[in-house]
C-alpha positions as CSV (number, residue, x, y, z in Angstrom):
1,M,-18.8,23.3,10.4
2,V,-22.4,22.0,9.0
3,N,-23.9,21.4,12.3
4,S,-23.3,25.4,12.5
5,M,-25.3,26.1,9.4
6,P,-29.0,25.7,10.0
7,Y,-31.1,23.7,7.8
8,F,-27.7,22.6,5.6
9,R,-27.8,18.8,5.6
10,A,-24.9,16.8,4.3
11,R,-25.5,12.8,3.1
12,K,-22.5,10.4,1.8
13,Q,-24.0,8.5,-1.1
14,K,-23.5,5.0,-2.2
15,S,-21.0,5.8,-4.8
16,G,-19.0,7.3,-1.9
17,N,-20.0,11.0,-3.2
18,V,-21.2,13.9,-0.7
19,H,-24.3,15.6,-1.9
20,Y,-25.7,18.8,0.2
21,Y,-29.1,19.5,0.8
22,F,-31.5,22.2,2.2
23,D,-34.0,21.5,4.6
24,T,-37.1,23.9,4.3
25,G,-38.4,22.8,8.0
26,S,-41.6,21.7,6.6
27,R,-43.5,18.1,7.5
28,P,-43.6,15.9,6.2
29,R,-39.9,16.8,5.5
30,K,-39.0,18.7,2.4
31,E,-35.1,19.0,0.9
32,I,-33.9,21.2,-1.6
33,P,-30.9,19.8,-3.5
34,L,-27.8,22.2,-3.5
35,G,-25.6,19.7,-5.4
36,S,-22.2,18.1,-4.6
37,D,-19.8,21.1,-4.8
38,Y,-19.5,22.5,-1.1
39,R,-18.7,26.3,-2.4
40,E,-21.7,26.2,-4.4
41,A,-23.5,24.4,-2.0
42,V,-23.1,27.0,0.8
43,K,-23.8,29.7,-1.6
44,K,-27.4,28.3,-2.3
45,W,-28.0,27.8,1.4
46,I,-27.0,31.3,1.8
47,E,-29.6,32.6,-0.7
48,L,-32.1,30.0,0.8
49,S,-31.9,31.0,4.1
50,A,-31.5,34.5,3.6
51,M,-28.7,34.6,6.5
52,P,-25.9,36.9,6.1
53,V,-22.6,36.3,3.7
54,A,-20.2,34.3,5.3
55,T,-17.1,32.9,4.1
56,A,-17.2,29.3,3.7
57,S,-14.1,27.1,5.4
58,E,-14.2,23.3,4.7
59,T,-12.9,21.1,7.0
60,F,-10.9,18.2,7.2
61,A,-14.0,16.0,7.0
62,D,-14.9,17.3,3.7
63,L,-11.4,17.0,2.5
64,A,-11.8,13.5,3.1
65,D,-14.9,12.4,1.8
66,R,-14.2,14.1,-1.5
67,Y,-10.3,12.6,-1.7
68,E,-11.8,9.4,-1.0
69,A,-14.6,9.7,-3.7
70,E,-12.2,11.1,-6.3
71,V,-8.5,10.7,-5.3
72,M,-8.1,7.3,-4.0
73,P,-9.9,5.3,-6.7
74,L,-7.3,6.0,-9.1
75,K,-4.7,4.6,-7.1
76,A,-3.4,1.1,-7.2
77,P,-5.5,-1.5,-5.3
78,T,-3.0,-2.2,-2.4
79,T,-2.3,1.7,-2.1
80,Q,-6.0,2.0,-1.7
81,A,-6.4,-0.6,1.2
82,T,-3.4,1.0,3.3
83,Q,-5.2,4.6,2.7
84,R,-8.4,3.7,3.6
85,G,-7.3,2.4,6.8
86,D,-5.0,5.5,7.2
87,M,-7.9,7.9,6.2
88,K,-9.3,6.4,9.5
89,K,-6.5,7.3,11.8
90,L,-6.6,10.7,10.0
91,R,-10.2,11.1,10.7
92,E,-9.6,10.3,14.2
93,F,-7.3,12.9,14.9
94,F,-8.6,15.7,13.0
95,C,-12.3,15.3,13.5
96,Q,-12.4,14.8,17.3
97,P,-14.7,16.1,18.9
98,S,-15.7,18.4,15.5
99,P,-14.0,18.5,12.1
100,A,-11.1,20.8,12.1
101,P,-11.2,23.8,9.5
102,L,-8.3,23.1,6.9
103,N,-7.3,26.8,7.4
104,S,-6.9,26.1,11.3
105,I,-4.3,23.0,10.5
106,K,-0.8,24.3,11.6
107,P,2.6,22.5,11.7
108,K,2.2,22.4,15.4
109,H,-0.6,20.2,14.6
110,I,1.0,17.6,12.1
111,Y,4.3,17.3,14.9
112,Q,1.0,16.3,17.3
113,M,0.0,13.7,14.9
114,L,3.4,11.9,14.6
115,Q,3.7,12.3,18.6
116,W,0.0,10.4,19.1
117,A,1.0,7.7,16.6
118,K,4.6,7.2,17.3
119,G,3.8,4.1,18.7
120,T,3.9,2.7,14.7
121,P,6.6,5.4,13.7
122,T,6.1,3.5,9.9
123,T,2.2,4.2,10.4
124,A,3.0,7.8,11.3
125,N,4.8,8.9,8.7
126,R,2.6,7.6,6.2
127,L,-0.2,9.3,7.8
128,K,1.9,12.4,7.3
129,R,2.3,11.5,3.6
130,L,-1.4,11.0,2.8
131,F,-2.2,14.4,4.8
132,S,0.2,16.3,2.7
133,H,-1.0,14.9,-0.6
134,M,-4.5,15.6,0.4
135,F,-3.8,19.0,1.6
136,N,-1.9,20.1,-1.8
137,T,-4.7,18.7,-3.4
138,A,-7.1,21.0,-1.5
139,R,-4.7,23.9,-2.7
140,A,-5.0,22.7,-6.1
141,W,-9.3,22.6,-5.6
142,G,-9.0,26.3,-4.2
143,W,-10.1,25.0,-0.7
144,T,-7.3,26.9,1.0
145,E,-4.7,29.3,0.0
146,C,-2.2,28.2,3.0
147,E,1.2,26.9,2.9
148,N,1.3,22.8,3.5
149,P,1.4,22.4,7.4
150,C,3.5,19.5,6.8
151,A,6.2,21.8,5.2
152,G,9.2,21.4,7.7
153,I,7.9,19.0,9.8
154,E,10.3,15.8,10.1
155,G,8.7,12.4,10.2
156,H,10.2,9.4,12.3
157,S,13.7,8.6,11.5
158,L,13.5,4.7,10.9
159,G,16.2,2.5,10.5
160,K,17.0,0.8,7.2
161,R,15.5,-2.9,7.6
162,E,18.9,-4.8,7.1
163,V,17.6,-8.8,6.9
164,Y,19.1,-10.5,4.6
165,I,17.5,-14.1,4.0
166,S,20.3,-16.3,3.5
167,D,19.6,-19.7,1.4
168,A,19.9,-21.5,4.7
169,V,16.8,-19.7,6.3
170,Y,15.3,-19.8,2.5
171,S,15.4,-23.6,2.6
172,A,14.4,-24.3,6.0
173,V,11.2,-21.9,5.2
174,Y,10.7,-23.8,2.1
175,E,10.7,-27.4,3.5
176,H,7.9,-26.8,5.6
177,S,5.7,-25.4,2.9
178,D,3.1,-26.7,0.9
179,E,3.5,-26.9,-2.9
180,P,1.6,-23.4,-3.3
181,L,3.2,-21.8,-0.7
182,Q,6.8,-23.3,-2.3
183,H,5.7,-22.1,-5.8
184,A,5.0,-18.6,-4.5
185,M,8.1,-18.3,-3.1
186,D,10.2,-19.4,-6.0
187,L,8.3,-17.1,-8.2
188,A,8.7,-14.1,-5.9
189,Y,12.7,-14.6,-5.5
190,L,13.5,-15.5,-9.3
191,T,11.5,-12.3,-10.7
192,G,12.2,-9.9,-7.5
193,Q,8.5,-8.8,-7.5
194,R,6.5,-7.3,-5.0
195,P,3.7,-9.8,-3.3
196,G,0.7,-8.5,-4.9
197,D,2.6,-8.6,-8.4
198,V,3.4,-12.3,-8.2
199,L,-0.2,-13.2,-6.9
200,S,-1.8,-11.2,-9.8
201,L,-0.1,-13.2,-12.4
202,T,-2.0,-15.1,-15.0
203,H,-1.2,-17.3,-17.8
204,A,-2.1,-14.4,-20.2
205,D,1.2,-12.9,-18.9
206,I,3.1,-15.4,-20.7
207,V,3.7,-14.0,-24.3
208,D,6.3,-15.0,-27.0
209,G,8.4,-16.8,-24.4
210,L,8.4,-14.0,-21.8
211,L,6.7,-13.5,-18.7
212,I,5.4,-10.0,-18.7
213,I,5.2,-8.2,-15.4
214,K,3.5,-4.5,-14.8
215,Q,3.9,-3.5,-11.4
216,S,0.9,-2.2,-9.8
217,K,2.6,0.5,-7.6
218,T,4.6,2.2,-10.6
219,S,2.8,0.7,-13.7
220,A,6.7,-0.4,-14.5
221,P,6.8,-3.0,-17.2
222,L,9.2,-5.7,-17.1
223,R,9.8,-8.9,-19.7
224,F,11.1,-11.4,-17.7
225,E,13.0,-13.9,-20.5
226,I,11.6,-17.5,-19.7
227,E,14.9,-19.7,-18.9
228,G,16.4,-21.7,-16.4
229,Q,14.7,-22.0,-13.2
230,L,12.0,-19.5,-13.8
231,Q,10.9,-22.0,-17.1
232,A,11.1,-25.0,-15.0
233,L,9.1,-23.4,-12.1
234,L,6.4,-22.6,-14.7
235,A,6.2,-25.8,-16.3
236,K,5.8,-27.3,-12.3
237,I,2.9,-24.5,-12.0
238,A,1.2,-25.5,-15.7
239,E,1.6,-29.3,-14.5
240,R,-0.1,-28.7,-11.3
241,K,-2.6,-26.4,-12.6
242,S,-3.9,-29.4,-15.0
243,S,-4.4,-31.5,-12.5
244,F,-7.1,-29.4,-11.7
245,K,-9.0,-28.9,-14.7
246,S,-9.6,-25.4,-13.7
247,E,-10.1,-22.1,-16.0
248,V,-8.8,-20.1,-13.3
249,A,-6.6,-17.9,-14.8
250,S,-4.0,-17.2,-11.7
251,L,-0.7,-18.7,-11.9
252,L,-0.3,-19.2,-8.4
253,L,-3.2,-21.6,-7.0
254,N,-4.1,-22.5,-3.5
255,Q,-4.6,-26.3,-2.3
256,R,-8.2,-26.4,-4.1
257,G,-7.6,-25.2,-7.0
258,Q,-8.4,-21.2,-6.6
259,A,-6.4,-18.2,-7.2
260,M,-4.0,-17.6,-4.2
261,S,-5.2,-14.3,-2.4
262,K,-3.3,-11.9,-0.2
263,H,-4.7,-13.6,2.6
264,M,-4.2,-17.1,1.8
265,L,-0.3,-16.3,1.1
266,K,0.3,-14.7,4.5
267,N,-1.2,-17.4,6.5
268,A,0.7,-20.3,4.8
269,F,3.9,-18.3,5.2
270,T,3.3,-17.8,8.5
271,S,2.6,-21.3,9.6
272,A,5.7,-22.5,7.6
273,R,7.6,-20.3,9.0
274,E,6.7,-21.0,12.8
275,A,7.1,-24.7,11.8
276,A,10.4,-24.1,10.8
277,A,11.9,-22.2,13.4
278,L,10.2,-24.4,16.2
279,T,12.7,-27.3,14.3
280,A,15.3,-25.1,14.4
281,T,14.9,-24.9,18.1
282,K,14.3,-28.3,18.8
283,T,17.6,-29.3,16.7
284,G,19.3,-26.5,18.9
285,D,19.7,-24.0,16.6
286,A,18.8,-20.7,18.1
287,D,20.3,-18.5,15.8
288,L,19.1,-19.8,13.0
289,A,15.5,-20.3,14.7
290,A,16.2,-16.3,15.3
291,Q,17.2,-15.6,11.5
292,I,13.8,-17.5,10.6
293,R,11.4,-15.5,13.1
294,A,12.9,-12.3,10.9
295,F,11.7,-13.8,7.7
296,W,9.3,-11.6,6.0
297,F,7.8,-12.6,2.5
298,Y,8.5,-9.1,1.0
299,D,12.4,-10.0,1.9
300,L,12.6,-12.2,-1.0
301,R,12.5,-8.8,-3.1
302,A,15.6,-8.0,-1.3
303,K,17.1,-11.4,-1.4
304,A,16.7,-11.3,-4.9
305,A,18.1,-7.8,-5.6
306,D,21.1,-8.8,-3.1
307,D,21.8,-12.2,-5.4
308,V,21.7,-10.7,-8.9
309,A,23.9,-8.0,-7.7
310,D,26.4,-10.3,-6.4
311,D,26.1,-12.2,-9.9
312,R,25.3,-9.2,-12.9
313,G,26.0,-6.1,-11.2
314,E,23.8,-3.3,-9.4
315,L,22.6,-2.1,-12.7
316,A,21.0,-5.9,-13.6
317,A,19.7,-5.9,-9.9
318,S,17.7,-2.4,-10.1
319,R,16.2,-3.1,-13.5
320,Q,15.1,-6.3,-12.5
321,L,12.9,-4.4,-9.5
322,G,12.0,-1.9,-11.7
323,H,13.5,0.8,-10.3
324,T,14.4,3.8,-12.6
325,S,17.5,4.9,-10.4
326,V,20.2,2.4,-9.0
327,Q,20.0,4.6,-5.9
328,T,16.8,3.1,-4.8
329,T,17.9,-0.3,-5.3
330,K,21.1,0.6,-3.0
331,R,19.2,2.5,-0.5
332,H,16.0,0.1,0.1
333,Y,17.4,-3.4,-1.1
334,L,20.9,-3.8,-1.2
335,R,21.3,-5.2,2.4
336,R,24.6,-7.2,2.5
337,G,27.2,-4.5,0.9
338,A,29.2,-3.9,-1.5
339,R,31.6,-7.0,-2.6
340,V,34.9,-5.9,-2.3
341,K,38.8,-7.4,-2.1
342,A,41.4,-6.8,0.2
343,T,44.2,-4.1,-0.1
344,K,46.8,-6.9,-1.1
């Protein structure tokens, strides 16, 4: 679109915003600022170029630029990181060889995108969700009057993850973990929280005998009573932290006394899991080795849900995970099935 409009220039600023200019064609170059609003910039360009009035048609690239600058920063940090990667893929599909005008994107193109990314079906479905939200946002901005092309197009069917981490699998990996990873595993299991929320916990979150967790994804606040194994764990964490004489606020520290990052956690867990699987293989327990290799750190959230549901019921499990509906917990996290008795 931009290339078909002589003297119309678009530049992305350090802030991420896109600003438009009218190039007068003089030497040395002189450009007249047209602002950051695409439609207004086009109107000014028409006036300055004395060209026939044409209807402005924003492209996917225009939408992506504005969405990244205005909408994405309002989301949780982990969501932003995921969407930045997804946006690169959307740009690759909708901007090659040139950016597609929004009004030209039809349901068949969404289907083609899903097929283009079918090698990673979870990612493909996520691309569709992001595009759908972007298009609805464009409608709200008045950039298009077209119906959302995602409507009626089904994503890839994904099987529910059914891996339950048994105590034996947990213990095997735990035994091959260093102390920082053990603390991270215990804290994730005892609270049932997402890895990012566990890593973000600090001593400031311990208030009046409660561990306060505000989930980054939903902003749902939870208050965990500090007692039993959680109390013992927090005492161990405090004792270890005191040995570093560190002012780092994070509860989870690495071997050097630094706040544990997501990357550090992933590397430590991957190494411990592989070491545990190799040990199981050497002892001739191929089944245990396979179960260990199927273990994701995120599965600790489902293990917590299943164990709490068995002990205190599904509602308690749902509340611990911060869900507003028990159905969400049952659909995504309760993997062992209901505990029942025989007819007689």
